[in-house]
Structures are given as structure tokens and as C-alpha cells.
C-alpha positions as CSV (number, residue, x, y, z in Angstrom):
1,X,0.0,0.0,0.0
2,X,2.8,2.4,0.8
3,X,3.8,3.2,-2.8
4,X,0.2,4.4,-3.4
5,X,0.4,7.0,-0.7
6,X,1.7,10.0,-2.6
7,X,0.4,12.6,-0.2
8,X,-1.8,12.7,2.9
9,X,-5.0,13.0,0.8
10,X,-4.5,9.4,-0.2
11,X,-5.2,8.4,3.4
12,X,-8.7,9.9,3.5
13,X,-10.7,6.9,2.2
14,X,-8.8,4.1,4.0
15,X,-10.5,2.1,6.6
16,X,-8.9,0.8,9.8
17,X,-8.0,-2.5,8.2
18,X,-6.1,-0.7,5.5
19,X,-4.5,1.6,7.9
20,X,-3.1,-1.3,9.9
21,X,-1.6,-2.8,6.8
22,X,-0.1,0.5,5.9
23,X,1.4,0.9,9.4
24,X,3.1,-2.5,9.0
25,X,4.6,-1.5,5.6
26,X,5.9,1.7,7.0
27,X,7.6,-0.1,9.9
28,X,9.2,-2.5,7.4
29,X,10.4,0.4,5.2
30,X,11.9,2.3,8.2
31,X,13.7,-0.8,9.6
32,X,15.1,-1.6,6.2
33,X,16.3,1.9,5.5
34,X,17.7,2.7,8.9
35,X,19.6,-0.6,9.1
36,X,21.7,0.8,6.2
37,X,21.8,4.5,6.9
38,X,21.5,4.6,10.7
39,X,19.1,7.0,12.4
40,X,16.5,7.4,15.1
41,X,14.6,4.1,14.7
42,X,12.8,3.4,18.0
43,X,11.1,6.9,18.3
44,X,9.7,6.5,14.8
45,X,8.5,3.0,15.3
46,X,6.5,4.2,18.3
47,X,4.6,6.9,16.4
48,X,3.5,5.1,13.2
49,X,-0.2,4.9,14.0
50,X,-0.2,8.3,15.6
51,X,1.3,10.0,12.6
52,X,-1.0,8.2,10.2
53,X,-4.0,9.3,12.3
54,X,-2.8,12.9,12.4
55,X,-2.6,13.0,8.6
56,X,-5.9,11.3,8.2
57,X,-7.7,13.6,10.6
58,X,-6.0,16.9,9.7
59,X,-5.3,18.6,6.4
60,X,-1.5,19.1,6.0
61,X,0.1,21.3,4.8
62,X,-2.8,23.7,5.5
63,X,-2.9,22.4,9.1
64,X,0.6,22.7,10.6
65,X,2.5,20.0,12.4
66,X,5.5,20.8,14.6
67,X,7.5,17.7,15.7
68,X,9.5,18.3,18.9
69,X,13.2,17.4,18.3
70,X,12.2,15.7,15.1
71,X,13.4,12.2,16.1
72,X,9.9,10.9,15.2
73,X,9.4,12.6,11.8
74,X,10.3,9.7,9.5
75,X,6.7,8.4,9.2
76,X,5.6,12.0,8.4
77,X,8.2,12.1,5.6
78,X,7.0,8.8,4.1
79,X,3.4,10.1,4.1
80,X,4.2,13.5,2.5
81,X,5.7,12.6,-0.9
82,X,9.3,11.7,0.1
83,X,9.2,7.9,-0.3
84,X,11.4,7.7,-3.3
85,X,14.1,9.8,-1.5
86,X,13.8,8.0,1.7
87,X,16.8,5.7,0.9
88,X,18.9,8.9,1.0
89,X,18.0,9.5,4.7
90,X,20.8,11.3,6.5
91,X,23.1,11.0,3.5
92,X,24.9,13.9,1.9
93,X,22.4,16.0,-0.1
94,X,19.7,13.5,0.9
95,X,16.7,13.7,3.2
96,X,17.4,15.2,6.6
97,X,16.8,13.1,9.7
98,X,14.7,16.0,11.1
99,X,11.9,18.2,9.8
100,X,13.1,20.7,7.3
101,X,10.8,23.1,5.5
102,X,13.3,23.4,2.7
103,X,12.4,19.8,1.9
104,X,8.6,20.0,1.9
105,X,5.7,22.4,2.6
106,X,4.5,19.7,5.0
107,X,7.4,20.6,7.4
108,X,6.1,23.7,9.2
109,X,9.1,24.3,11.4
110,X,12.7,23.0,11.5
111,X,13.6,21.2,14.7
112,X,16.5,19.2,16.1
113,X,16.9,20.4,19.7
114,X,14.4,19.4,22.4
115,X,11.4,21.1,24.0
116,X,10.8,23.8,21.4
117,X,7.7,22.5,19.6
118,X,5.0,24.1,21.8
119,X,6.7,27.5,21.7
120,X,7.0,27.3,17.9
121,X,3.4,26.1,17.5
122,X,2.2,28.9,19.7
123,X,3.9,31.4,17.5
124,X,2.4,29.8,14.4
125,X,-1.0,29.8,16.0
126,X,-0.7,33.5,16.9
127,X,0.4,34.3,13.3
128,X,-2.8,32.5,12.1
129,X,-4.9,34.6,14.5
130,X,-3.3,37.8,13.3
131,X,-4.1,36.8,9.7
132,X,-7.7,35.8,10.8
133,X,-7.3,32.3,9.4
134,X,-8.7,29.1,10.8
135,X,-6.3,26.2,10.3
136,X,-5.2,23.8,13.0
137,X,-1.7,23.9,14.7
138,X,-0.5,20.7,16.3
139,X,2.6,20.2,18.4
140,X,3.8,16.7,18.9
141,X,6.1,16.4,22.0
142,X,7.4,13.4,23.9
143,X,7.3,12.9,27.6
144,X,11.1,13.1,27.6
145,X,11.0,16.6,26.1
146,X,8.7,17.7,28.9
147,X,11.7,17.5,31.2
148,X,12.9,20.7,29.4
149,X,11.9,23.9,31.1
150,X,11.1,25.6,27.8
151,X,8.2,23.3,27.4
152,X,6.6,24.5,30.6
153,X,7.2,28.1,29.7
154,X,5.3,27.6,26.5
155,X,2.5,25.6,28.1
156,X,2.1,28.3,30.7
157,X,1.9,31.1,28.0
158,X,-0.3,29.1,25.6
159,X,-2.8,28.3,28.4
160,X,-2.8,32.0,29.3
161,X,-3.4,33.1,25.7
162,X,-6.3,30.7,25.2
163,X,-5.8,30.4,21.5
164,X,-6.7,27.3,19.5
165,X,-3.7,24.9,19.8
166,X,-3.4,21.2,20.0
167,X,-0.5,19.6,21.9
168,X,0.0,15.8,21.4
169,X,1.9,14.3,24.4
170,X,3.5,11.2,23.0
171,X,4.1,9.2,26.3
172,X,6.1,6.1,25.7
173,X,6.7,5.3,29.4
174,X,5.3,1.8,29.4
175,X,5.7,0.9,33.0
176,X,2.5,2.5,34.3
177,X,0.4,2.6,31.1
178,X,-1.6,-0.6,31.6
179,X,-2.7,0.1,35.2
180,X,-3.1,3.9,35.1
181,X,-4.6,4.3,31.6
182,X,-8.0,2.7,32.2
183,X,-8.5,4.4,35.6
184,X,-7.4,7.7,34.1
185,X,-9.9,7.4,31.4
186,X,-12.6,6.6,33.9
187,X,-11.7,9.6,36.0
188,X,-11.6,11.9,33.0
189,X,-15.2,10.9,32.1
190,X,-16.3,11.2,35.7
191,X,-14.8,14.7,35.9
192,X,-16.8,15.8,32.9
193,X,-20.1,14.2,34.1
194,X,-22.4,16.8,35.8
195,X,-23.7,13.9,38.0
196,X,-20.2,13.8,39.6
197,X,-20.5,17.3,41.1
198,X,-24.0,16.6,42.3
199,X,-22.8,13.4,44.0
200,X,-20.0,15.3,45.6
201,X,-22.4,17.8,47.1
202,X,-24.7,15.0,48.4
203,X,-21.8,13.3,50.2
204,X,-20.8,16.6,51.8
205,X,-24.3,17.3,53.0
206,X,-24.6,13.8,54.4
207,X,-21.3,14.1,56.3
208,X,-22.4,17.4,57.8
209,X,-25.5,15.7,59.3
210,X,-23.5,13.0,61.0
211,X,-23.1,13.9,64.7
212,X,-19.5,14.6,65.9
213,X,-17.6,12.4,63.4
214,X,-19.1,13.8,60.2
215,X,-17.6,17.3,60.6
216,X,-14.2,16.0,61.4
217,X,-14.2,13.7,58.4
218,X,-15.3,16.5,56.2
219,X,-12.4,18.7,57.4
220,X,-10.0,16.0,56.7
221,X,-11.5,15.6,53.2
222,X,-11.1,19.3,52.6
223,X,-7.4,19.1,53.5
224,X,-6.6,16.2,51.3
225,X,-9.0,16.6,48.4
226,X,-6.6,18.7,46.4
227,X,-3.6,16.4,46.9
228,X,-5.8,13.4,46.0
229,X,-7.0,15.2,43.0
230,X,-3.5,15.8,41.7
231,X,-2.5,12.3,42.6
232,X,-5.2,10.4,40.7
233,X,-6.1,12.8,37.8
234,X,-3.1,12.8,35.4
235,X,-4.3,15.7,33.4
236,X,-4.8,18.1,36.3
237,X,-1.5,19.9,35.8
238,X,-2.4,20.7,32.2
239,X,-6.0,21.7,33.2
240,X,-4.5,24.2,35.7
241,X,-2.3,25.6,33.0
242,X,-5.4,26.3,30.9
243,X,-5.5,23.3,28.6
244,X,-8.4,20.9,28.1
245,X,-7.0,17.5,28.8
246,X,-8.0,14.4,26.7
247,X,-6.8,10.9,27.4
248,X,-4.8,9.0,27.9
249,X,-5.5,6.9,24.8
250,X,-3.8,4.0,23.1
251,X,-1.5,5.4,20.5
252,X,-1.6,2.2,18.5
253,X,-5.3,2.0,18.1
254,X,-6.7,3.8,15.1
255,X,-10.3,3.9,16.5
256,X,-9.2,5.6,19.7
257,X,-6.8,8.0,17.9
258,X,-9.4,9.1,15.4
259,X,-12.0,9.7,18.1
260,X,-9.8,11.7,20.4
261,X,-8.3,13.8,17.5
262,X,-11.8,14.5,16.3
263,X,-12.7,15.8,19.8
264,X,-9.6,17.9,20.0
265,X,-10.4,19.6,16.7
266,X,-13.8,20.6,17.9
267,X,-12.7,22.1,21.3
268,X,-12.0,25.8,21.5
269,X,-8.8,26.9,23.1
270,X,-5.6,24.9,23.9
271,X,-6.0,21.2,24.1
272,X,-3.6,18.5,25.3
273,X,-4.1,15.0,24.0
274,X,-2.2,12.3,26.1
275,X,-1.3,9.4,23.8
276,X,0.4,6.2,25.2
277,X,2.8,4.5,22.8
278,X,5.5,1.9,22.8
279,X,8.9,3.0,21.8
280,X,10.3,0.6,19.2
281,X,6.9,-0.8,18.5
282,X,6.8,-3.7,16.0
283,X,10.6,-4.5,16.0
284,X,11.5,-6.8,18.9
285,X,15.1,-5.7,19.4
286,X,14.0,-2.0,19.5
287,X,11.2,-2.8,21.9
288,X,13.5,-4.6,24.2
289,X,16.3,-2.0,24.0
290,X,14.6,1.3,23.1
291,X,17.5,3.4,24.4
292,X,20.0,1.5,22.1
293,X,17.7,2.0,19.1
294,X,16.8,5.6,19.9
295,X,19.7,6.7,17.7
296,X,21.6,3.8,16.1
297,X,24.2,3.3,13.3
298,X,23.8,0.6,10.6
299,X,22.7,-2.7,12.0
300,X,21.8,-6.3,11.1
301,X,18.0,-6.6,10.9
302,X,17.8,-10.2,12.0
303,X,20.0,-9.9,15.0
304,X,19.6,-6.3,15.9
305,X,23.3,-6.0,16.3
306,X,25.1,-2.8,15.1
307,X,27.7,-3.1,12.4
308,X,30.9,-2.1,14.2
309,X,34.4,-1.8,12.9
310,X,37.4,-2.7,15.0
311,X,39.7,0.1,15.9
312,X,40.7,2.7,18.5
313,X,38.3,3.4,21.4
314,X,36.0,6.3,20.9
315,X,36.8,9.7,22.6
316,X,33.6,9.2,24.6
317,X,34.9,5.9,26.0
318,X,38.3,7.3,26.8
319,X,36.7,10.2,28.6
320,X,34.4,7.8,30.6
321,X,37.4,5.6,31.6
322,X,39.5,8.5,32.6
323,X,36.7,10.1,34.6
324,X,36.3,7.0,36.7
325,X,40.0,6.7,37.2
326,X,40.1,10.2,38.5
327,X,37.0,9.8,40.7
328,X,38.5,6.7,42.4
329,X,41.2,9.0,43.7
330,X,39.1,12.1,44.3
331,X,35.8,11.7,46.1
332,X,34.8,15.3,45.3
333,X,34.3,14.5,41.6
334,X,30.6,14.6,40.6
335,X,29.3,13.6,37.1
336,X,26.3,15.6,35.6
337,X,24.6,14.9,32.4
338,X,21.4,16.2,30.7
339,X,19.5,13.1,29.5
340,X,22.5,11.7,27.7
341,X,24.2,9.2,30.2
342,X,24.9,6.7,27.4
343,X,25.9,9.2,24.7
344,X,28.4,11.0,27.0
345,X,29.8,7.9,28.8
346,X,28.4,9.0,32.2
347,X,26.4,5.7,32.4
348,X,29.5,3.7,33.3
349,X,30.4,6.3,35.9
350,X,26.9,6.1,37.4
351,X,27.2,2.3,37.7
352,X,30.3,2.7,39.8
353,X,29.4,5.9,41.6
354,X,25.6,6.1,41.7
355,X,25.6,8.5,44.6
356,X,27.9,10.9,42.7
357,X,26.0,10.9,39.4
358,X,23.1,13.2,38.4
359,X,21.0,12.9,35.2
360,X,18.8,16.0,35.2
361,X,16.8,15.3,32.0
362,X,16.7,17.5,29.0
363,X,17.5,20.6,31.1
364,X,20.9,21.9,30.2
365,X,20.4,25.2,32.0
366,X,19.5,23.5,35.2
367,X,22.5,21.1,34.8
368,X,24.9,24.0,34.6
369,X,23.5,26.1,37.5
370,X,23.1,23.0,39.7
371,X,26.8,22.2,39.0
372,X,27.6,25.7,40.0
373,X,25.9,25.1,43.3
374,X,27.8,21.8,43.7
375,X,31.0,23.7,43.1
376,X,30.1,26.3,45.6
377,X,29.5,23.5,48.1
378,X,33.1,22.2,47.6
379,X,32.7,19.6,44.9
380,X,34.2,19.2,41.4
381,X,31.3,18.7,39.0
382,X,32.1,17.5,35.5
383,X,29.2,18.4,33.2
384,X,29.3,16.1,30.2
385,X,27.1,17.7,27.4
386,X,27.3,17.7,23.6
387,X,28.8,20.9,22.3
388,X,25.6,21.7,20.4
389,X,23.5,21.4,23.5
390,X,25.6,23.5,25.8
391,X,24.6,26.4,23.6
392,X,21.2,26.2,25.4
393,X,22.9,27.2,28.7
394,X,25.1,30.1,27.7
395,X,23.8,32.5,30.3
396,X,24.2,29.9,33.0
397,X,27.8,29.3,32.0
398,X,28.5,33.0,32.1
399,X,26.4,34.2,35.0
400,X,26.3,31.3,37.4
401,X,29.7,29.7,36.8
402,X,32.3,32.0,35.3
403,X,31.2,35.2,37.1
404,X,31.7,33.4,40.4
405,X,34.9,31.7,39.3
406,X,33.5,28.3,40.3
407,X,35.5,25.2,39.3
408,X,33.0,23.5,37.0
409,X,34.4,21.3,34.3
410,X,32.6,21.4,30.9
411,X,33.3,18.2,28.9
412,X,32.0,18.9,25.5
413,X,31.4,15.7,23.5
414,X,30.6,15.7,19.8
415,X,32.5,18.9,19.2
416,X,33.3,19.8,15.6
417,X,31.6,18.0,12.6
418,X,29.3,15.3,13.8
419,X,28.2,13.8,10.5
420,X,24.7,12.6,9.5
421,X,22.6,14.5,12.0
422,X,23.4,17.7,10.1
423,X,23.0,21.3,10.9
424,X,21.2,21.2,14.2
425,X,23.8,18.9,15.8
426,X,27.2,20.2,14.5
427,X,29.4,21.2,17.4
428,X,31.0,24.1,15.6
429,X,30.4,27.1,17.8
430,X,31.7,26.4,21.3
431,X,35.1,28.2,20.9
432,X,33.2,31.3,19.8
433,X,30.4,31.2,22.5
434,X,32.9,30.4,25.3
435,X,36.0,32.4,24.3
436,X,34.4,35.7,25.2
437,X,33.7,34.7,28.8
438,X,36.3,36.1,31.2
439,X,38.2,33.6,33.3
440,X,37.0,30.5,31.4
441,X,39.9,28.3,30.2
442,X,39.3,26.5,26.9
443,X,41.3,23.5,25.7
444,X,41.1,20.7,23.1
445,X,43.2,17.5,23.0
446,X,45.1,16.4,19.9
447,X,44.2,12.8,20.5
448,X,42.6,10.4,23.0
449,X,45.7,10.1,25.2
450,X,45.9,13.9,25.6
451,X,42.2,13.9,26.4
452,X,42.9,11.9,29.5
453,X,45.6,14.3,30.7
454,X,43.3,17.3,29.9
455,X,40.5,15.9,31.9
456,X,42.8,15.4,34.9
457,X,44.1,19.0,34.4
458,X,40.5,20.3,34.3
459,X,39.6,18.6,37.6
460,X,42.7,19.8,39.3
461,X,42.1,23.4,38.0
462,X,40.3,25.6,40.5
463,X,38.4,27.8,38.1
464,X,35.9,27.2,35.2
465,X,37.4,25.2,32.4
466,X,36.1,23.6,29.2
467,X,37.6,20.8,27.1
468,X,36.1,19.7,23.8
469,X,36.6,16.5,21.8
470,X,35.1,15.0,18.6
471,X,32.6,12.3,17.9
472,X,34.0,8.9,16.9
473,X,37.1,6.9,17.4
474,X,40.5,8.2,18.5
475,X,43.7,8.2,16.5
476,X,44.9,4.9,18.0
477,X,47.8,6.3,20.0
478,X,49.3,4.5,23.0
479,X,47.8,5.4,26.3
480,X,50.3,6.7,28.8
481,X,50.0,5.2,32.3
482,X,49.9,8.0,34.9
483,X,47.7,11.0,34.4
484,X,49.7,14.2,34.2
485,X,48.6,17.8,34.9
486,X,49.3,20.0,31.9
487,X,50.5,23.6,32.4
488,X,47.6,25.9,31.7
489,X,48.1,27.9,28.5
490,X,51.1,26.0,27.2
491,X,51.3,24.4,23.7
492,X,54.0,22.3,22.2
493,X,56.0,22.3,19.0
494,X,55.5,18.9,17.3
495,X,57.5,19.6,14.2
496,X,60.1,22.3,13.4
497,X,60.1,24.2,10.2
498,X,61.4,27.2,8.4
499,X,59.0,28.1,5.6
500,X,55.6,28.2,7.3
501,X,54.0,27.6,10.7
502,X,50.9,25.5,11.1
503,X,49.1,26.2,14.4
504,X,46.4,23.6,15.0
505,X,44.0,22.9,17.8
506,X,42.3,19.6,18.9
507,X,41.6,16.9,16.4
508,X,43.2,19.0,13.6
509,X,46.7,18.5,14.9
510,X,47.3,15.1,13.4
511,X,45.9,16.1,10.0
512,X,48.3,19.1,10.2
513,X,51.2,16.8,10.9
514,X,50.2,14.7,7.8
515,X,49.9,17.8,5.8
516,X,53.4,18.8,6.9
517,X,54.7,15.5,5.6
518,X,53.0,16.1,2.2
519,X,54.5,19.6,2.0
520,X,58.0,18.3,2.9
521,X,57.8,16.0,-0.2
522,X,57.2,19.2,-2.2
523,X,60.1,21.1,-0.6
524,X,58.2,23.1,1.9
525,X,59.4,23.0,5.5
526,X,56.4,23.4,7.7
527,X,56.4,23.7,11.5
528,X,53.5,22.3,13.4
529,X,52.3,23.6,16.8
530,X,49.7,21.8,19.0
531,X,48.2,24.8,20.6
532,X,46.3,22.8,23.2
533,X,44.6,25.9,24.6
534,X,42.3,28.3,22.8
535,X,42.3,30.4,26.0
536,X,44.8,31.4,27.2
537,X,46.9,31.1,24.1
538,X,50.6,30.2,24.4
539,X,51.6,33.6,22.9
540,X,55.3,33.2,23.5
541,X,55.5,29.8,21.7
542,X,53.4,30.9,18.7
543,X,55.2,34.3,18.3
544,X,58.6,32.7,18.5
545,X,57.7,30.2,15.8
546,X,56.1,32.8,13.5
547,X,59.2,34.9,13.9
548,X,61.1,32.1,12.1
549,X,58.8,31.7,9.2
550,X,56.7,34.9,8.8
551,X,53.9,32.8,7.5
552,X,51.2,31.1,9.6
553,X,48.2,28.9,9.0
554,X,45.7,28.2,11.8
555,X,43.5,25.0,11.6
556,X,40.4,24.3,13.6
557,X,37.3,22.2,13.2
558,X,35.1,25.1,14.1
559,X,33.5,28.1,12.5
560,X,35.8,30.8,11.3
561,X,34.1,33.7,13.1
562,X,35.2,34.1,16.6
563,X,37.1,30.8,16.8
564,X,40.7,29.8,17.4
565,X,42.0,31.5,14.3
566,X,40.3,34.7,15.4
567,X,42.1,34.4,18.7
568,X,45.5,34.1,17.0
569,X,44.7,37.1,14.8
570,X,43.8,39.2,17.9
571,X,47.0,38.2,19.5
572,X,49.1,39.2,16.5
573,X,47.3,42.5,16.4
574,X,47.9,43.1,20.1
575,X,51.6,42.7,19.6
576,X,51.6,44.6,16.2
577,X,53.0,41.6,14.4
578,X,52.6,41.9,10.6
579,X,52.6,38.2,9.7
580,X,51.1,36.6,6.6
581,X,48.2,34.6,8.0
582,X,45.6,32.2,6.6
583,X,42.8,30.6,8.7
584,X,41.4,27.2,7.8
585,X,38.0,26.7,9.4
586,X,34.3,26.3,8.5
587,X,33.1,29.4,6.6
588,X,30.0,31.4,7.5
589,X,27.4,28.8,6.8
590,X,25.6,25.9,8.5
591,X,27.2,22.6,7.8
592,X,24.9,20.1,6.1
593,X,24.6,16.4,6.8
594,X,27.2,14.0,5.5
595,X,29.9,11.7,6.8
596,X,32.5,13.3,8.9
597,X,35.3,12.4,6.5
598,X,33.3,13.8,3.6
599,X,32.5,17.1,5.3
600,X,36.0,17.6,6.5
601,X,37.3,17.1,3.0
602,X,34.7,19.6,1.7
603,X,36.0,22.3,4.0
604,X,39.7,21.5,3.6
605,X,39.9,20.1,7.2
606,X,42.0,17.0,6.3
607,X,45.6,16.5,5.4
608,X,45.1,17.0,1.6
609,X,43.0,20.1,2.2
610,X,45.5,21.7,4.6
611,X,48.5,21.1,2.3
612,X,46.5,22.3,-0.7
613,X,45.5,25.6,1.1
614,X,49.2,26.1,2.1
615,X,50.3,25.7,-1.5
616,X,47.6,27.8,-3.1
617,X,47.8,30.6,-0.5
618,X,51.5,30.9,0.1
619,X,53.4,29.1,-2.7
620,X,51.4,29.4,-5.9
621,X,52.7,28.9,-9.4
622,X,56.3,27.8,-8.6
623,X,58.1,24.5,-8.4
624,X,57.8,23.7,-4.8
625,X,61.1,21.8,-4.7
626,X,62.8,25.1,-5.4
627,X,61.2,26.9,-2.4
628,X,64.2,26.5,-0.1
629,X,66.7,27.3,-2.9
630,X,64.9,30.6,-3.5
631,X,65.3,31.4,0.2
């Protein structure tokens, strides 16, 4: 049936039996495609029926859907004319793994970070009201995204506004669904039945007439009735915020879904529809291990095992191992993560040190300020967050940590180019958004061994400090035994040279060394400096080397504006040094999806690209073997 669904209009005449068959085909298509491309499989398997029902009951793109984060948007893509392109999911110049209005008019808003959907949907609804139009606006948000404070800010405001808005709460917490769901539905019906209120009054009147005991029982009831109400009525919080609460309903039952969505469309004002789903529905490995299949690389469909290549450990694994080593010797070390214990390597720390591990949910702002409080209390919190997600807590880093000079360690995973997740997840801005904060030290290791020493240095440092490291495997270098404290603000010369100086930071150091080897074959003597620190820079070391060559190239896997190269240029200007400088970095654009190696090659952030830039910028049009002979 799936090839016949060219757009949502093709769903209109299908009965439930046909919809069930279509849901099965969609699951097969997603499992087959994601097994090759990787992606967010479990969230999408859980919303197949819900997404089909939304498109059957609403009229997209006239009605607008906003998917929170976008991890659950694959079904939506398949139903809105993107079936033929689905095999290009998350590939270079292919379909994005997230909603993207450049792809289709059915994507009302681009998403990728959590807890934004209700805010965006509220804005779209207000724009509709300003234009005096009457289409529906629907935000689809998961229970995990409701751990983000922004979701509650928007719920509070939307309830206050009272405009027509539908919020679908996709609740895939399975542990309480079977026992709470039926009772919740019963209580919801009872709350809306006028006979309930009459019965309540009759009971109160009866108790008042009872001698002695009745009045005391009534007083007790008055004291506890609100607490009982909030305990047993799951939608009461949303009702108090100004929403009409519907549900919970079975998110895999088309009859229930169509009925509740029909009701939601007819209600004036904001409505919250509580839908219970099973994450990974329809694929046993994903149902049994929904966390593993939330975001997964290519895998074997029969076994559910990921396709892994042998090699060096990942930077995340090295960080995790080093953090536990440090914590065994230092009982003040605390690990903090924002809903990413597995992704950041904090899960292993939590198994060994459960009383010193805090997962705050999708609440980066809270994670940072809570860590500031821990530091103020004498502890050494290590906040492990993806580079792209720490952006969400900029004010907290500045105001709550740096301003007070509190020793919080920011361990920024997935820094630099992350690959197939694309624009919303590239960690290319952390140097720029952290470098301007007074008193914050910023460093980046050249390889996985240096990461261990930098983490130890960060924990021993008594002021705010950040270290960033890339996604993926390390270089494969030998791990030195004892952890060493690095001198703050000191780099190292890894290769001497007389023609040009390459100053590299982080994971660009080894490609720079390879580039120097290539240049040497062409007669160019290139020095290579491992800067180690973006802030403070090792000014003496860099200036001394530049004085030898007069030419310098900076290399960073980061945006050009405000990054490491900018710091070097500012330093040269401060000392009135008139050097010939070129900066290799990501230009002023958002980096699209594509493999890390592909995107690094595109932006000249690999050994061939670095050597090519040096030749074209500094030694064009000559026989490079004659460079030294010409002086």
C-alpha cells in the first residue's frame, strides 16, 4: 500500500484494516532503510499509528504539524511525498533526519533540539490569528522533552493566551500505562459528568448531618482533596495551565486515535491529547532495547546488532574511563549529564558511583547552574554535554559559573563536525560562544591520550574550564599510564620548520602533521604547533615560531568567526605583528549532513586540504622543490 500514498490526501478513504496494513509496511520500510543509513529508529516505530492518524484527521500542509526534536518525523516524511528519496535519509544532499521546511511544505518548522515545539506552535497559531485564518496547529512532543523547562514556559503562556492549539503528548513510558490508563480514562469521564458534582455535594451534605464524626471527616477531606485530585487525575496539571486534557488513549489503536483527535479539533482553546505509545513498536530488538535503538548506526535486521568496525576506542569511551580513574582518587568529583548518560559515557560512571551521578533530564540550563551550586559546596562537578546542547545554557555558564569563578568542568562531546545528523547537531560554535567569557579556560586535545591528561588537568584546576573532543574513534595512539597535569596555556611544537608555521587545535593537529609530511615532499618546511589551549593562548611559543617563518596557518574544526584563528589574529594585532596569515575553518554557513570524512574534505579540514591551502595561499605557481633554494 505504501507506494500508493503519494500525499496525505490518499489516506482519507482508507478504513482501519487498510491503515493497519499501511502501518506494518511503514515499519518495514523504516527498519530496512535505517539498518543501512543509521538513524532514530525506536522513536519513529513508536509513532507510526499516531502519525497516520494525524494525517488522516487533519489537512496538511494547510494544518501545521510541529514535531519536537524531530526524532519521530520519518513516518511523516514517508506520508508526504518523500518515499522515493527515503533511501537517502541522513546522507549527503539526501533527506534530513529531522523536519526541514526546505524539503517540503508539510514541514512547518525546522527542529533538532528538544522542548521547542510548543513555543514554535504557539507562534504559528498567533500568526494564524493575526491573519484571521482558521487552520489547526499541532505540536507533537514526547514525555522526555517535557523535562525541558522551555516546554513549561510555552505551556504556561499558551494556556494564558487561550488560542486554539493542540498539543499531542506522546508518552512512551510503558511501566504504568496498563494500570493507570483505564483508571485515568474513567476519572476523566467522571470529571466531565455533571452527576459527579451533584454526587460530591450530596456526600458533603450527608457528612455534615453526622453527629461529631461527620464534621471531622469533612475537614480531613477538605485538607486532602486537592492532593488526592493531583495524585489520581493525570491531566490536572495541564488543566490548571489552561488546557483541556483528553486521554490517555492507546497510541496504536486507530479507532481511539481518530476519536480523540476529532474531539480535539472541535474544542475551542488549547487542548492537550495524552497518547500512550510503545517506543520501538513492531521490531522486537527495538522494543527490548529502546535506548539503544533511539539513535543507532547501521545494524543487522535479523540480530539487531550494530555493524561495528574494530579500531581505536572512541573519545567518549576514553573520557568515561579517565573520569572513573580520577573519581577513584578524588571523592569530590561529581558527574552531571542532561538526559545523555549513554551518549556521554556517564552511564558507566553512574554504575560505579551512583551517589555521585546526576542525570537532570533535558535541562541543560539546570544542569549548569546545579553544577555551580555543587562547586560552591566544595565539589568538582564534571558536566558532560554535547557541544551543540551547551549552547542552550550560555547565560548559566557566564552568570552562574564564570562570574563566580566556580570550578565547574565542561566536557563537550561531539565537538566539531558530527556527520549525518546535520546542521542542528554540528558542534562548531563552542570556541566562539565560550571564548568571550572572562576567566574561562578552553582547551582541546590532539588525540585520545591527551584527552585523559586534559580531563585530569581540568579537575585539578580551581576555576571554570572547558575541554572539547570530537565524535567517533580516537587516533589509535598509545595510552600513557599515569595522568599528568598540563601547564595551563602552554602548547607544544611537534615539528620544526622554516617556511611556514601551522598552528592547529584539537583533532586538527594530526591532519596538520600529515599535511606537513606532504608539504615536505614538495620542498616546503612546515612547523606544526599543537596549541592545546584556545584560551589562554601560548603567545610566546606561537610568536617565537612565527618569527622564524613569517607565515602562519591556523587550523580548527570550528566556524571561522570568533574561533581559534580569530584568537590568533587578535593576539598578533595586540603585539603589532605583521605576519602573513591564513585561517582554515568552516566558513560562515551551517554545515549540512554527510559523513565526517566527507564534510572535512569539503571544508579542507583534512591533510590534503590543509596542504592544498598552504600551497595555493603561500606558494602558488612555482616549483615547490625550489622553495628552499629561492630562500
